[in-house]
Each structure stands twice: as structure tokens, then as C-alpha cells.
C-alpha positions as CSV (number, residue, x, y, z in Angstrom):
1,X,93.3,107.9,83.7
2,X,94.7,111.1,85.2
3,X,98.4,111.1,86.0
4,X,99.5,111.3,89.7
5,X,100.7,114.7,90.9
6,X,104.4,115.3,90.7
7,X,104.7,117.1,94.1
8,X,102.8,117.9,97.3
9,X,103.5,120.7,99.8
10,X,103.4,119.4,103.4
11,X,103.9,122.1,105.9
12,X,106.7,124.2,104.4
13,X,108.3,121.4,102.5
14,X,107.6,120.2,98.9
15,X,107.7,116.4,98.5
16,X,108.5,115.2,94.9
17,X,106.7,112.0,93.7
18,X,108.8,109.6,91.6
19,X,107.8,106.2,90.1
20,X,110.7,103.8,90.4
21,X,110.9,100.4,88.6
22,X,111.8,97.6,91.0
23,X,111.7,99.7,94.2
24,X,113.7,97.8,96.9
25,X,115.1,98.5,100.3
26,X,117.7,96.1,101.8
27,X,116.7,93.4,99.3
28,X,113.0,93.7,100.1
29,X,110.5,94.7,97.4
30,X,108.6,97.9,98.3
31,X,105.3,99.4,97.1
32,X,106.4,102.8,98.2
33,X,108.9,104.7,100.3
34,X,109.2,108.3,101.7
35,X,112.6,109.8,102.5
36,X,112.6,112.9,104.6
37,X,116.1,114.2,104.0
38,X,115.6,114.6,100.2
39,X,111.8,115.0,100.5
40,X,110.9,112.3,98.0
41,X,108.1,109.9,97.8
42,X,108.9,106.9,95.6
43,X,106.2,104.6,94.2
44,X,106.8,101.2,92.6
45,X,106.1,101.8,88.9
46,X,105.1,98.2,88.5
47,X,102.0,98.5,90.8
48,X,98.5,99.0,89.4
49,X,97.1,102.5,89.3
50,X,94.7,102.0,92.2
51,X,97.6,100.5,94.3
52,X,99.8,103.5,93.5
53,X,97.1,105.9,94.7
54,X,96.7,104.0,98.0
55,X,100.4,103.8,98.5
56,X,100.8,107.5,97.7
57,X,98.3,108.4,100.5
58,X,100.1,106.0,102.9
59,X,103.4,107.7,102.2
60,X,101.8,111.2,102.4
61,X,100.5,110.3,105.9
62,X,104.1,109.4,106.9
63,X,105.3,112.7,105.6
64,X,102.5,114.6,107.3
65,X,103.3,112.9,110.6
66,X,107.0,113.6,110.2
67,X,106.5,117.3,109.4
68,X,104.2,117.6,112.4
69,X,107.1,116.4,114.6
70,X,106.3,112.7,114.9
71,X,109.6,111.0,114.2
72,X,108.4,107.6,115.6
73,X,105.3,106.3,113.7
74,X,103.2,103.3,114.1
75,X,103.2,101.5,110.8
76,X,99.9,99.7,111.5
77,X,98.1,102.9,112.3
78,X,99.4,104.6,109.1
79,X,98.4,101.6,107.0
80,X,94.9,101.6,108.5
81,X,94.4,105.3,108.2
82,X,95.8,105.3,104.7
83,X,93.4,102.7,103.5
84,X,90.4,104.6,104.9
85,X,91.6,108.0,103.8
86,X,92.2,106.7,100.2
87,X,88.5,105.6,100.2
88,X,87.2,108.9,101.6
89,X,89.2,111.0,99.1
90,X,88.2,108.7,96.2
91,X,84.5,108.6,97.0
92,X,83.8,112.2,98.0
93,X,84.1,115.6,96.3
94,X,86.4,118.0,98.3
95,X,86.0,120.9,95.9
96,X,84.3,122.9,98.6
97,X,87.6,123.1,100.5
98,X,89.1,125.5,98.0
99,X,86.0,127.8,97.9
């Protein structure tokens, strides 16, 4: 299986992707987390590969919304859009976008 990309440019900012063993926040286990001040996307390394991809898209959506000026975000909306966007990106060829 192909490795996940190590970074993504969103707007004018590069977000670095890191896999973290036992990712937690305030004692709660997390699947993923984006932090805007240090432009990092952290994924729980213990998740399955398909879960990591889905969580990566979810965290990328958060970062895109933040860089577009949306400081307040609806978690349910991001979760739903992330699930659908993961499926669309997985099941379709977007090579035409670079041509």
C-alpha cells in the first residue's frame, strides 16, 4: 500500500502529516488532530490504513475551512463531508485536474 503524503499545501500554508502512537487530547483517545499554530496534522498510528485515509481527509477539511477564514466549524458537517469526500476521492480518477 502506498504511504500517506508527508505534507499538503492549503492556501499559502504547508501542513505536515505525522503519525503518532497513542494520540490523545485531555485524556481522550483521538483518531486525528489538526493544529493550526504549528500546521500539523496528526494521525493515530494504531488506526487501520483505510481509517487513516478517512481521518486525514477529515483533518484536511478542518484545515481548509480554517485557512478560508472559518474559525468556528461544525464538527458534524466536517465528519459527514469528510466521509463522502473520502469515498469520492477513492472511487474516482482526478488525473484530469492536473492536465
